[in-house]
C-alpha positions as CSV (number, residue, x, y, z in Angstrom):
1,M,73.3,-26.1,-161.6
2,N,74.0,-22.4,-162.1
3,I,72.8,-22.5,-165.8
4,A,69.6,-24.1,-164.7
5,M,68.9,-21.4,-162.1
6,R,69.6,-18.7,-164.7
7,K,67.2,-20.3,-167.1
8,L,64.5,-20.6,-164.5
9,A,65.0,-16.9,-163.5
10,M,64.8,-15.9,-167.2
11,L,61.6,-17.9,-167.5
12,E,60.1,-16.3,-164.4
13,K,61.0,-12.9,-165.8
14,E,59.4,-13.7,-169.1
15,F,56.2,-14.8,-167.4
16,I,56.0,-11.4,-165.5
17,Q,56.6,-9.5,-168.8
18,R,54.0,-11.5,-170.7
19,E,51.4,-10.9,-167.9
20,E,52.2,-7.2,-167.8
21,S,51.9,-6.8,-171.6
22,A,48.6,-8.7,-171.6
23,R,47.3,-6.5,-168.9
24,L,48.3,-3.4,-170.8
25,E,46.6,-4.7,-174.0
26,G,43.4,-5.1,-172.0
27,Y,43.2,-8.9,-171.6
28,T,41.3,-10.0,-168.4
29,S,42.8,-13.5,-168.3
30,S,46.4,-14.5,-168.3
31,P,47.8,-16.2,-171.4
32,I,50.2,-18.2,-169.1
33,D,49.5,-21.4,-167.3
34,R,48.9,-20.3,-163.7
35,E,49.9,-23.6,-162.2
36,F,53.2,-23.8,-164.1
37,K,54.0,-20.2,-163.2
38,E,53.3,-20.8,-159.5
39,K,55.6,-23.9,-159.5
40,I,58.4,-21.9,-161.1
41,T,58.0,-19.0,-158.6
42,K,57.9,-21.4,-155.6
43,L,61.0,-23.2,-156.9
44,M,62.9,-19.9,-157.3
45,D,61.8,-18.7,-153.8
46,Q,63.2,-22.0,-152.3
47,V,66.5,-21.5,-154.2
48,R,66.8,-17.8,-153.1
49,F,66.2,-18.9,-149.5
50,I,69.1,-21.3,-149.6
């Protein structure tokens, strides 16, 4: 279970970095699937709460 949480955390961090780099390059839309990112963030928030 610990490895799965680490991978999810790394995935969430990667999403944040990609969005930031896209914003700095001047893109107005996100190259990442918003729905998938929200699901990952919601899952990580639930795990952090426990």
